[in-house]
C-alpha positions as CSV (number, residue, x, y, z in Angstrom):
1,M,-18.2,-2.3,8.3
2,S,-14.6,-2.8,9.6
3,K,-13.8,-4.6,12.9
4,N,-12.3,-1.4,14.4
5,M,-15.4,0.4,13.7
6,K,-17.7,-2.2,15.0
7,R,-15.4,-2.2,18.3
8,N,-15.7,1.6,18.6
9,I,-19.5,1.8,18.4
10,S,-20.5,-1.4,20.2
11,P,-20.3,0.5,23.8
12,Y,-22.8,3.1,22.6
13,I,-25.2,0.5,21.2
14,A,-24.9,-1.3,24.5
15,L,-25.7,2.0,26.4
16,L,-28.7,2.6,24.2
17,F,-30.0,-0.9,25.0
18,I,-29.5,-0.3,28.8
19,I,-31.6,3.0,28.5
20,L,-34.4,1.1,26.7
21,V,-34.5,-1.6,29.5
22,V,-34.6,1.0,32.2
23,C,-37.4,2.9,30.2
24,L,-39.3,-0.5,30.1
25,L,-38.8,-1.2,33.8
26,V,-39.7,2.2,35.2
27,G,-42.0,3.2,32.4
28,P,-42.4,6.7,30.9
29,G,-43.8,9.1,33.4
30,S,-44.0,6.8,36.4
31,K,-44.1,8.5,39.9
32,V,-44.0,7.3,43.4
33,H,-45.6,9.5,46.2
34,K,-44.0,8.7,49.7
35,L,-46.8,9.2,52.2
36,T,-46.5,9.2,56.1
37,Y,-48.7,6.7,57.9
38,S,-51.0,9.5,59.3
39,E,-51.5,10.9,55.8
40,F,-52.4,7.3,54.8
41,Q,-54.9,7.2,57.6
42,T,-56.5,10.5,56.6
43,A,-56.9,9.1,53.0
44,L,-58.7,6.1,54.3
45,K,-61.0,8.1,56.2
46,Q,-61.7,10.4,53.3
47,K,-62.4,7.4,51.1
48,K,-59.7,8.2,48.6
49,V,-57.8,5.0,48.6
50,E,-58.3,2.7,45.6
51,T,-55.8,-0.1,46.1
52,V,-53.8,-1.3,49.1
53,E,-51.0,-3.9,49.0
54,V,-49.5,-4.7,52.4
55,S,-46.3,-6.8,52.9
56,P,-43.8,-7.1,55.8
57,N,-40.5,-5.3,55.4
58,S,-37.5,-7.8,55.0
59,K,-36.0,-6.3,58.3
60,G,-39.2,-7.4,60.2
61,Y,-39.8,-4.1,61.8
62,T,-42.5,-2.4,59.7
63,Y,-45.1,-3.0,56.8
64,D,-44.6,-1.7,53.4
65,I,-47.9,-0.4,51.9
66,I,-48.2,0.6,48.3
67,G,-51.1,1.3,46.0
68,R,-53.1,4.0,44.3
69,L,-55.3,7.0,45.6
70,E,-58.2,8.6,43.8
71,G,-57.1,11.0,41.2
72,Y,-53.9,9.2,40.5
73,S,-53.0,8.3,36.9
74,K,-52.0,4.7,35.9
75,K,-48.3,5.6,36.3
76,E,-48.8,7.0,39.8
77,S,-48.7,5.1,43.1
78,Y,-48.0,5.7,46.8
79,Y,-45.7,4.2,49.2
80,V,-46.2,4.0,53.0
81,V,-44.1,2.6,55.9
82,A,-46.6,1.6,58.7
83,P,-46.0,0.0,62.1
84,L,-45.6,-3.8,62.2
85,S,-48.7,-4.4,64.4
86,D,-52.2,-6.0,64.2
87,E,-53.8,-2.5,64.6
88,T,-52.4,-1.5,61.3
89,I,-54.2,-4.4,59.6
90,A,-57.3,-3.8,61.5
91,T,-57.4,0.0,60.7
92,I,-57.2,-1.0,56.9
93,K,-59.9,-3.8,57.2
94,E,-62.2,-1.5,59.2
95,A,-61.9,1.2,56.6
96,N,-62.6,-1.1,54.0
97,E,-65.7,-2.8,55.6
98,K,-67.3,0.8,56.1
99,L,-67.4,1.2,52.3
100,K,-70.4,-0.3,50.4
101,G,-70.6,-2.0,47.0
102,D,-68.2,-0.6,44.3
103,D,-66.6,2.0,46.7
104,K,-64.8,-0.8,48.4
105,F,-61.0,-0.4,47.5
106,K,-58.9,-3.6,46.3
107,Y,-56.9,-5.0,49.3
108,S,-54.2,-7.7,49.5
109,F,-51.8,-9.0,52.2
110,K,-48.5,-10.6,51.1
111,A,-47.0,-12.7,53.9
112,D,-43.6,-12.9,52.0
113,P,-41.4,-10.3,53.7
114,S,-39.1,-9.8,50.6
115,S,-42.1,-9.2,48.1
116,G,-42.7,-5.6,49.0
117,T,-39.0,-4.7,49.2
118,F,-38.5,-6.3,45.9
119,V,-41.1,-4.1,44.3
120,T,-39.7,-1.1,45.8
121,F,-36.2,-2.2,44.8
122,I,-37.3,-2.5,41.2
123,V,-39.1,0.7,41.1
124,T,-36.6,2.9,43.0
125,V,-33.1,1.4,43.1
126,L,-32.7,-1.0,40.1
127,P,-32.8,1.5,37.3
128,Y,-29.9,3.4,38.8
129,L,-27.8,0.4,39.4
130,I,-28.4,-0.6,35.7
131,I,-27.3,2.9,34.6
132,G,-24.2,2.9,36.9
133,G,-23.3,-0.5,35.7
134,G,-23.5,0.3,32.2
135,L,-21.3,3.4,32.6
136,I,-18.7,1.4,34.2
137,W,-18.9,-1.3,31.6
138,I,-18.5,1.3,28.8
139,L,-15.5,3.0,30.5
140,S,-13.7,-0.3,31.0
141,K,-14.2,-1.1,27.3
142,Q,-12.8,2.3,26.1
143,L,-9.7,1.7,28.4
144,S,-9.0,-1.8,27.0
145,S,-9.6,-0.9,23.3
146,N,-7.0,0.2,20.9
147,N,-7.2,3.9,22.0
148,K,-3.8,5.3,20.9
149,S,-3.9,7.9,23.6
150,L,-4.2,5.3,26.3
151,D,-2.4,2.4,24.6
152,F,1.1,3.7,23.8
153,G,3.0,0.8,25.0
154,K,1.0,-2.1,23.3
155,S,2.6,-3.8,20.4
156,R,1.3,-2.9,16.9
157,A,2.1,-6.2,15.6
158,Q,-0.9,-7.9,13.8
159,L,-1.8,-11.5,13.6
160,Q,-2.4,-12.7,10.2
161,E,-5.8,-14.0,9.6
162,D,-6.4,-17.5,7.9
163,K,-8.0,-15.9,4.7
164,D,-4.8,-13.9,4.1
165,K,-2.5,-17.1,4.2
166,V,-0.4,-17.8,1.2
167,T,1.9,-20.8,0.5
168,F,4.9,-21.4,-1.7
169,K,2.5,-22.0,-4.6
170,D,1.7,-18.5,-4.6
171,V,5.5,-17.4,-4.7
172,A,7.1,-17.8,-8.1
173,G,10.6,-17.3,-9.3
174,L,12.4,-17.7,-6.1
175,S,13.3,-21.5,-5.8
176,E,16.7,-21.1,-4.2
177,E,15.3,-18.7,-1.5
178,K,12.4,-21.2,-0.9
179,E,14.9,-24.0,-0.3
180,E,16.8,-21.9,2.3
181,L,13.7,-21.6,4.2
182,E,12.5,-25.1,4.1
183,E,14.2,-26.0,7.4
184,L,12.5,-23.1,9.2
185,I,9.1,-24.6,8.1
186,E,10.2,-28.1,9.3
187,F,11.1,-26.7,12.6
188,L,7.9,-24.9,13.0
189,K,6.0,-28.2,12.2
190,N,8.3,-30.5,14.4
191,P,10.6,-28.7,16.7
192,K,11.4,-31.8,18.8
193,K,13.2,-33.2,15.7
194,F,15.8,-30.5,16.1
195,T,15.9,-30.4,19.9
196,Q,16.6,-34.1,20.3
197,M,19.6,-33.7,18.0
198,G,20.8,-30.6,19.9
199,A,20.5,-28.5,17.0
200,R,19.8,-24.8,17.2
201,I,17.6,-23.2,14.6
202,P,18.3,-19.7,13.5
203,K,16.5,-17.3,15.6
204,G,16.6,-14.6,13.1
205,V,16.4,-14.7,9.1
206,L,17.1,-11.5,7.2
207,L,15.9,-11.1,3.8
208,V,17.8,-8.7,1.6
209,G,17.0,-7.5,-1.8
210,Q,15.7,-4.8,-3.9
211,P,12.2,-3.3,-3.4
212,G,9.4,-5.4,-5.1
213,T,11.3,-8.8,-5.2
214,G,8.8,-10.6,-2.9
215,K,10.7,-10.5,0.6
216,T,7.1,-9.8,2.5
217,L,5.4,-12.5,0.4
218,L,8.1,-15.1,1.0
219,A,7.8,-14.5,4.7
220,K,4.0,-14.9,4.7
221,A,4.5,-18.2,2.6
222,V,6.9,-19.6,5.3
223,A,4.1,-19.2,7.9
224,G,1.4,-20.6,5.5
225,E,3.3,-23.6,4.9
226,A,4.2,-24.3,8.4
227,N,0.6,-23.3,9.5
228,A,1.9,-21.3,12.3
229,P,0.8,-18.0,13.8
230,F,2.4,-15.0,11.7
231,Y,2.8,-11.6,13.4
232,F,3.8,-8.7,11.1
233,I,4.9,-5.3,11.8
234,S,6.8,-2.3,10.3
235,G,10.0,-1.1,11.9
236,S,8.6,2.5,12.0
237,D,5.7,1.2,14.2
238,F,8.2,0.8,17.2
239,V,9.4,4.4,17.4
240,E,7.1,7.1,18.7
241,L,7.5,10.7,20.1
242,Y,7.4,9.5,23.8
243,V,10.5,8.1,25.2
244,G,10.5,4.4,26.1
245,I,7.4,3.5,24.0
246,G,9.4,1.5,21.4
247,A,11.1,-0.6,23.9
248,S,7.8,-1.2,25.6
249,R,6.3,-2.3,22.3
250,V,9.1,-4.7,21.6
251,R,8.6,-6.2,25.0
252,D,4.9,-6.5,24.5
253,M,5.5,-8.2,21.0
254,F,7.6,-10.9,22.3
255,R,5.2,-11.5,25.3
256,Q,2.4,-12.0,22.7
257,A,4.7,-14.3,20.5
258,K,5.6,-16.5,23.4
259,Q,2.0,-17.3,24.2
260,T,1.5,-18.6,20.6
261,A,4.9,-20.2,20.0
262,P,6.1,-21.8,17.7
263,C,5.3,-18.6,15.6
264,L,6.9,-16.2,13.3
265,I,7.4,-12.5,13.7
266,F,8.0,-10.5,10.6
267,I,9.5,-7.1,10.8
268,D,9.4,-5.1,7.5
269,E,11.8,-2.4,6.8
270,I,13.9,-3.1,9.9
271,D,16.5,-0.5,8.9
272,A,14.0,2.0,10.3
273,V,14.9,0.9,13.8
274,G,18.0,-1.2,13.4
275,R,20.3,1.5,12.2
276,Q,23.8,1.6,13.5
277,R,24.1,3.2,17.0
278,G,26.2,6.4,17.6
279,A,27.0,6.7,13.8
280,G,28.9,10.1,13.8
281,V,27.6,12.7,11.5
282,G,24.0,13.5,12.0
283,G,23.9,12.4,15.7
284,G,22.0,9.6,17.3
285,H,18.4,9.1,18.1
286,D,18.0,7.9,21.7
287,E,14.6,6.5,21.4
288,R,15.5,4.4,18.5
289,E,18.5,3.2,20.1
290,Q,16.6,2.2,23.2
291,T,14.3,0.3,21.0
292,L,17.2,-1.5,19.0
293,N,18.7,-2.2,22.5
294,Q,15.5,-3.8,23.7
295,L,15.1,-5.8,20.4
296,L,18.8,-7.2,20.7
297,T,18.1,-8.1,24.3
298,E,14.8,-9.9,23.6
299,M,16.3,-11.8,20.6
300,D,19.2,-13.1,22.4
301,G,17.4,-13.5,25.8
302,F,15.1,-16.3,24.7
303,G,15.0,-19.6,26.4
304,R,16.7,-22.3,24.4
305,N,14.3,-23.4,21.4
306,E,11.3,-21.4,22.6
307,G,10.1,-21.5,18.9
308,I,9.9,-17.9,18.0
309,I,11.6,-17.0,14.8
310,I,12.2,-13.5,13.5
311,I,12.2,-12.8,9.8
312,A,13.1,-9.2,8.7
313,A,13.2,-7.4,5.4
314,T,15.4,-4.5,4.4
315,N,16.7,-2.9,1.2
316,R,19.9,-1.5,3.0
317,P,21.6,-4.2,5.0
318,D,24.7,-2.0,5.0
319,V,23.2,0.4,7.4
320,L,22.2,-2.2,10.0
321,D,24.1,-2.3,13.4
322,P,26.6,-5.2,13.5
323,A,25.1,-6.5,16.7
324,L,21.9,-7.4,14.9
325,L,23.8,-9.6,12.3
326,R,25.8,-11.6,14.9
327,P,25.1,-15.4,15.4
328,G,22.3,-15.7,17.9
329,R,20.2,-12.9,16.2
330,F,20.0,-12.4,12.5
331,D,22.4,-15.1,12.0
332,R,21.3,-16.0,8.5
333,Q,20.9,-13.6,5.5
334,I,19.0,-14.6,2.3
335,T,19.6,-12.5,-0.8
336,V,16.3,-12.3,-2.5
337,S,17.3,-11.4,-6.1
338,L,15.6,-10.2,-9.2
339,P,14.1,-13.1,-11.1
340,D,15.8,-14.6,-14.2
341,I,13.9,-15.2,-17.4
342,K,12.5,-18.6,-15.9
343,G,11.4,-16.9,-12.8
344,R,9.9,-13.9,-14.7
345,E,7.8,-16.4,-16.8
346,E,6.5,-18.1,-13.6
347,I,5.6,-14.9,-12.0
348,L,3.8,-13.7,-15.0
349,E,1.8,-16.9,-15.2
350,V,0.9,-16.5,-11.4
351,H,-0.3,-12.8,-11.9
352,G,-2.1,-13.6,-15.0
353,K,-4.4,-16.2,-13.7
354,D,-7.3,-14.0,-13.1
355,K,-6.9,-12.2,-16.4
356,K,-8.2,-13.0,-19.9
357,F,-5.5,-13.2,-22.5
358,A,-5.6,-13.7,-26.2
359,K,-4.3,-17.0,-27.5
360,D,-1.3,-15.4,-29.1
361,V,0.0,-14.0,-25.9
362,N,3.3,-15.6,-25.0
363,F,4.6,-15.1,-21.5
364,K,8.0,-16.7,-22.6
365,Y,8.5,-13.8,-25.2
366,L,7.5,-11.3,-22.5
367,A,9.8,-12.6,-20.0
368,K,12.8,-12.1,-22.4
369,R,12.0,-8.5,-22.8
370,T,11.6,-7.7,-19.1
371,V,15.1,-8.1,-18.0
372,G,15.8,-6.4,-14.7
373,F,11.9,-6.4,-13.7
374,S,10.9,-7.3,-10.2
375,G,7.9,-9.3,-9.2
376,A,6.1,-6.1,-8.4
377,D,7.1,-4.6,-11.8
378,L,5.7,-7.7,-13.6
379,E,2.5,-7.5,-11.7
380,N,2.0,-3.8,-12.6
381,L,2.9,-4.6,-16.3
382,L,-0.1,-7.0,-16.5
383,N,-2.3,-4.6,-14.6
384,E,-1.5,-1.9,-17.0
385,S,-2.3,-4.0,-19.9
386,A,-5.6,-5.0,-18.5
387,L,-6.5,-1.4,-17.9
388,L,-5.7,-0.7,-21.6
389,A,-7.7,-3.6,-22.9
390,V,-10.7,-2.1,-20.9
391,R,-10.1,1.3,-22.2
392,R,-10.0,-0.1,-25.7
393,N,-13.3,-2.1,-25.3
394,K,-11.7,-5.5,-25.9
395,Q,-12.7,-8.7,-24.4
396,E,-9.2,-10.1,-24.2
397,I,-5.6,-8.7,-23.4
398,T,-3.7,-8.8,-26.6
399,M,0.2,-8.5,-27.4
400,S,-0.7,-4.9,-28.4
401,E,-1.8,-4.0,-25.0
402,L,1.2,-5.7,-23.4
403,D,3.6,-3.9,-25.7
404,E,1.9,-0.7,-24.9
405,A,2.0,-1.4,-21.2
406,Y,5.7,-2.3,-21.3
407,D,6.4,1.1,-23.0
408,R,4.3,3.0,-20.5
409,V,6.2,1.3,-17.4
410,I,9.7,1.9,-19.0
411,A,9.3,5.4,-20.5
412,G,5.9,6.7,-19.7
413,P,2.7,7.3,-21.7
414,A,3.1,8.5,-25.3
415,K,3.0,12.2,-25.6
416,K,0.3,12.5,-28.5
417,S,0.0,16.3,-28.1
418,R,3.8,16.9,-28.9
419,K,4.3,17.5,-32.5
420,Y,7.7,17.3,-34.3
421,T,8.8,19.3,-37.2
422,E,9.9,17.4,-40.1
423,H,13.5,18.2,-39.4
424,E,13.1,17.1,-35.8
425,K,11.4,13.9,-36.7
426,K,14.3,13.1,-39.2
427,V,17.0,13.8,-36.6
428,V,15.2,11.7,-34.0
429,A,14.8,8.9,-36.5
430,Y,18.6,8.8,-37.4
431,H,19.6,9.2,-33.7
432,E,17.6,6.0,-32.9
433,A,18.8,4.2,-36.0
434,G,22.3,4.9,-35.0
435,H,21.8,2.8,-31.8
436,A,20.2,0.2,-33.7
437,V,23.1,-0.3,-36.3
438,I,25.7,-0.5,-33.5
439,G,23.6,-3.1,-31.7
440,I,23.4,-5.2,-34.7
441,K,27.0,-4.9,-35.8
442,L,28.8,-5.3,-32.4
443,D,28.2,-8.7,-30.5
444,G,28.9,-7.1,-27.1
445,A,26.6,-4.2,-27.6
446,N,23.0,-4.3,-26.2
447,D,20.5,-5.9,-28.7
448,V,17.8,-3.5,-30.0
449,Q,14.3,-4.8,-29.2
450,K,12.1,-1.9,-30.3
451,I,12.6,1.6,-31.7
452,T,10.0,4.4,-31.8
453,I,10.1,8.1,-32.6
454,V,6.8,8.7,-30.6
455,P,7.6,10.9,-27.7
456,R,7.3,9.4,-24.4
457,G,7.9,10.8,-20.9
458,V,10.7,13.2,-21.3
459,A,12.3,11.5,-24.2
460,G,11.9,12.6,-27.8
461,G,12.1,8.9,-29.0
462,Y,12.5,5.5,-27.4
463,N,15.0,2.9,-28.0
464,L,14.6,-0.4,-26.1
465,M,18.1,-2.0,-25.9
466,L,18.7,-5.1,-23.7
467,P,21.7,-7.5,-23.2
468,K,21.8,-10.4,-25.8
469,E,22.1,-12.7,-22.8
470,E,21.5,-12.5,-19.1
471,T,24.9,-12.8,-17.4
472,Y,26.3,-12.2,-13.9
473,M,29.4,-10.5,-15.2
474,S,30.6,-8.6,-18.1
475,T,33.8,-8.6,-19.9
476,K,35.8,-5.6,-21.0
477,K,35.0,-6.0,-24.6
478,E,31.4,-6.1,-23.8
479,L,31.6,-2.9,-21.6
480,L,33.5,-1.1,-24.5
481,E,30.9,-2.2,-27.0
482,T,28.0,-1.1,-24.8
483,I,29.7,2.4,-24.6
484,S,29.7,2.3,-28.5
485,G,26.1,1.4,-28.5
486,L,25.1,4.4,-26.3
487,L,27.3,6.7,-28.5
488,G,25.6,5.5,-31.8
489,G,22.9,8.2,-31.7
490,R,25.2,11.3,-31.3
491,V,27.5,9.8,-34.0
492,A,24.6,9.3,-36.4
493,E,23.5,12.9,-35.8
494,E,27.0,14.3,-36.6
495,L,27.5,11.9,-39.6
496,I,24.2,12.8,-41.4
497,F,23.5,16.3,-40.4
498,N,27.0,17.6,-39.6
499,E,25.4,19.0,-36.4
500,I,24.9,17.8,-32.8
501,T,21.8,18.1,-30.6
502,T,21.0,17.7,-26.9
503,G,19.1,14.4,-27.4
504,A,22.1,12.3,-26.3
505,H,22.6,13.7,-22.9
506,N,21.3,10.6,-21.2
507,D,23.4,8.3,-23.3
508,F,26.5,10.2,-22.2
509,E,25.5,10.0,-18.6
510,K,25.3,6.1,-19.0
511,A,28.6,5.8,-21.1
512,T,30.7,8.0,-18.8
513,K,29.5,6.1,-15.6
514,I,30.4,2.8,-17.3
515,A,33.8,4.2,-18.4
516,R,34.6,5.6,-14.9
517,S,33.7,2.4,-13.1
518,M,36.0,0.5,-15.6
519,V,38.8,2.8,-14.4
520,T,38.3,3.3,-10.9
521,E,36.4,0.1,-9.7
522,Y,37.0,-2.7,-12.2
523,G,40.7,-2.2,-12.9
524,M,40.2,-2.2,-16.7
525,S,42.6,0.6,-17.8
526,S,46.3,1.3,-18.1
527,L,46.2,2.3,-14.4
528,G,46.1,-1.1,-13.5
529,P,44.0,-3.4,-11.3
530,V,43.5,-0.9,-8.5
531,Q,40.3,0.1,-7.0
532,F,40.4,3.9,-6.5
533,E,36.8,4.6,-5.5
534,H,34.1,2.7,-3.6
535,Q,30.8,3.9,-2.3
536,E,31.2,5.1,1.3
537,S,28.6,3.3,3.6
538,S,27.7,6.3,5.6
539,V,24.5,5.9,7.6
540,F,23.3,9.4,7.7
541,L,24.9,11.1,4.9
542,G,22.8,9.1,2.3
543,R,23.7,7.1,-0.7
544,D,26.1,8.6,-3.3
545,Y,26.7,11.5,-1.2
546,N,30.3,10.9,-1.0
547,K,32.9,8.5,-2.4
548,S,35.9,7.3,-0.6
549,K,38.9,8.4,-2.8
550,N,42.2,6.5,-2.1
551,F,44.3,8.5,-4.4
552,S,46.2,11.8,-4.8
553,D,45.4,14.8,-7.3
554,A,48.1,13.4,-9.8
555,V,46.1,10.0,-9.9
556,A,42.8,12.0,-10.2
557,L,44.1,13.6,-13.4
558,E,45.2,10.2,-14.8
559,I,41.7,8.9,-14.1
560,D,40.1,11.6,-15.9
561,E,42.3,11.1,-18.8
562,E,41.6,7.4,-19.0
563,V,38.0,8.0,-18.8
564,R,38.2,10.5,-21.6
565,K,40.5,8.1,-23.5
566,I,37.9,5.2,-23.4
567,I,35.0,7.5,-24.5
568,S,37.1,9.1,-27.4
569,E,38.3,5.6,-28.6
570,Q,34.7,4.2,-28.6
571,Y,33.5,7.3,-30.3
572,E,35.9,6.7,-33.2
573,V,34.9,3.0,-33.4
574,T,31.3,4.0,-33.5
575,K,31.8,6.4,-36.3
576,K,33.8,4.0,-38.4
577,I,30.9,1.3,-38.1
578,L,28.2,3.7,-39.1
579,K,30.2,5.1,-42.1
580,E,30.7,1.7,-43.3
581,N,27.0,0.9,-42.8
582,K,25.5,4.1,-44.0
583,D,23.0,2.2,-46.2
584,L,21.6,0.2,-43.2
585,L,21.5,3.4,-41.3
586,D,19.5,5.3,-43.8
587,L,17.2,2.1,-44.4
588,I,16.3,2.0,-40.7
589,A,15.9,5.7,-40.3
590,N,13.6,6.0,-43.4
591,S,11.6,3.1,-42.2
592,L,11.3,4.7,-38.8
593,I,10.0,8.0,-40.4
594,E,7.5,6.0,-42.4
595,Y,6.2,3.5,-39.7
596,E,7.2,5.5,-36.4
597,T,7.7,2.3,-34.6
598,L,9.8,-0.8,-35.4
599,T,9.9,-4.1,-33.6
600,K,12.9,-6.5,-33.4
601,E,11.5,-8.7,-36.0
602,Q,11.0,-5.9,-38.4
603,I,14.5,-4.6,-37.8
604,D,15.8,-8.2,-38.4
605,Y,13.8,-8.4,-41.7
606,L,15.2,-5.0,-42.7
607,V,18.8,-6.1,-42.2
608,E,18.2,-9.4,-44.2
609,N,16.1,-8.2,-47.0
610,G,16.8,-4.5,-47.3
611,H,13.0,-3.5,-47.2
612,M,10.1,-3.8,-45.1
613,K,7.9,-7.0,-45.1
614,D,4.9,-6.7,-47.3
615,D,2.3,-7.2,-44.7
616,N,-1.2,-5.7,-45.0
617,Q,-1.2,-5.5,-41.1
618,K,1.7,-3.2,-41.1
619,E,0.3,-0.2,-42.9
620,T,2.5,2.8,-43.3
621,V,1.4,6.3,-41.8
622,Q,0.9,7.7,-45.5
623,E,-1.5,4.8,-46.2
624,L,-3.4,5.5,-42.9
625,K,-3.5,9.2,-43.8
626,E,-5.1,8.4,-47.2
627,E,-7.7,6.1,-45.6
628,A,-8.5,8.9,-43.1
629,K,-8.9,11.4,-45.8
630,E,-11.3,9.2,-47.6
631,L,-13.4,8.8,-44.4
632,G,-13.4,12.6,-43.9
633,I,-11.4,12.7,-40.7
634,K,-10.4,16.3,-39.8
635,G,-6.7,17.2,-38.9
636,Y,-5.5,13.7,-40.1
637,S,-2.4,15.3,-41.6
638,K,-1.0,16.2,-38.2
639,M,-1.8,12.8,-36.5
640,N,0.9,10.2,-35.9
641,K,0.2,6.4,-36.6
642,E,-1.5,5.5,-33.2
643,E,-3.8,8.5,-33.5
644,L,-4.7,7.7,-37.1
645,E,-5.6,4.1,-36.1
646,E,-7.6,5.2,-33.3
647,A,-9.5,7.9,-35.3
648,I,-10.1,5.5,-38.2
649,N,-11.5,2.7,-36.0
650,K,-13.7,5.2,-34.2
651,Q,-15.1,6.7,-37.4
652,K,-15.8,3.0,-38.7
653,E,-17.7,2.1,-35.6
654,E,-19.8,5.3,-35.9
655,T,-20.5,4.6,-39.4
656,E,-21.6,1.0,-38.7
């Protein structure tokens, strides 16, 4: 049961307990008859009294008499207020002396003046006090709980529990970023060391990076390393329908933080509340701007070195208000980049700790293939491979599952229901082989890691092409040869079939984008080193909605001509290479038709030896079909390699 659920039902459990206590005190069906003194005297004369208990009233003016009359049940009693005199006592004693034997009633006199009142109080007043007090307590609990209808202005920031703490050991692949945050940890551990030197620790740190790079995890690790309180909240939690709620929550958040300083406050997706104020098109948002103003005031309104450090994360630093980024607020920005090959290997090892892998699984090889993957992508890749291993009833995760999981993440699951005609299969094979040949023959083109003609996602085939080396910049030669690699599929179709298809539309999109960037942004054309276009950082219009164009219509025509020239020249270069290497093109295409999927190792072997490696483990589709025929598998002629292997293995298991 969650803590919130326990908190919500606890008042009702308490009310039930109070009701049970009252029932025990009063008893089910209990009844008190109030008699006058004359009625009590009449009952004495009629010999109907069974018990009498007399005690002075606490005020000292009367006697309280309680007891039972003849015919009363065990839960019934009477209550009489009698004069405080000796005559009252004498009347009771005389009535009792006139009775004989068993007819005498039980008589007692308590000298303690509070005893009778106490009994009366328990019987008549206490139950109502208990019920009233219980209702007041329940109401106060409800008012102080996290009831949203009564708790608008309270901060939504949550304090991280000890069991959720992480340290830098749990963060892989971010060595430079962790070094930047070391001094924050030192400050949280020993703030006097900085104050004695007169140093001011950054009040705010902004983590900038693509989604999934580990910004939130890095912030948690800072708090875990420093063993400091860690409050976390999303930027969207500040803004509500009601005016002034966001600003109130900001004030309450800082009030809580000051009580536990030194501490950390982590604001995720701060662009939800920190966008530029009064940003033209689209209008403003008064409530969000009030919240931002309050956040700015709180950050710059601290006392000196109070020990509260704000860490925020965003994917869009360009839309943030400049006042947030000035010294004294978020005065330090740390870019959390995508991991390099070493970082990816470390991340895979961290996420693979609780999974069972076969001995041949090599994380270093997998890290080479996952260029551009974030930490979240790598975790998802390993999870997909584990799910595949379970689906295939395996005890360990092998490279086969990792390879299939990679394909699923990049291009989607294989479309086993989609069937090619023989002609389509051949066209797709030559298309993918065209990419491969250019990648092999041009040093600057992307290297082909894997080719398959099994449909995946919306693609008829899938060609994994990655840079030969991870670099931070690209030369003009590399960009041109990358364009050639993208055009290889269309050129191969035209060269072999003297016909073109729609299969290269995505290749053209990528090639045109590179060529236009070379002309308008990189200055890699005859128009000179001039930047004609750049992305406009409009807050409300959205990304890629518009580009700032610093040129005339005449220059626009020249730009279009330059882009067309680059594409056309590389098209001719690609055609020349494929004509000179037609034998290699035929070899790769025919191998694809036979095997359906080729890895980099198989492609390299083909280039060196001119034929596929004679390996019993690399069976051809035709061999699998012959085996399926012998086993009596129906519909084997229309199956691809993966379907044949699955059907054969299933048939063998059933036979055993």
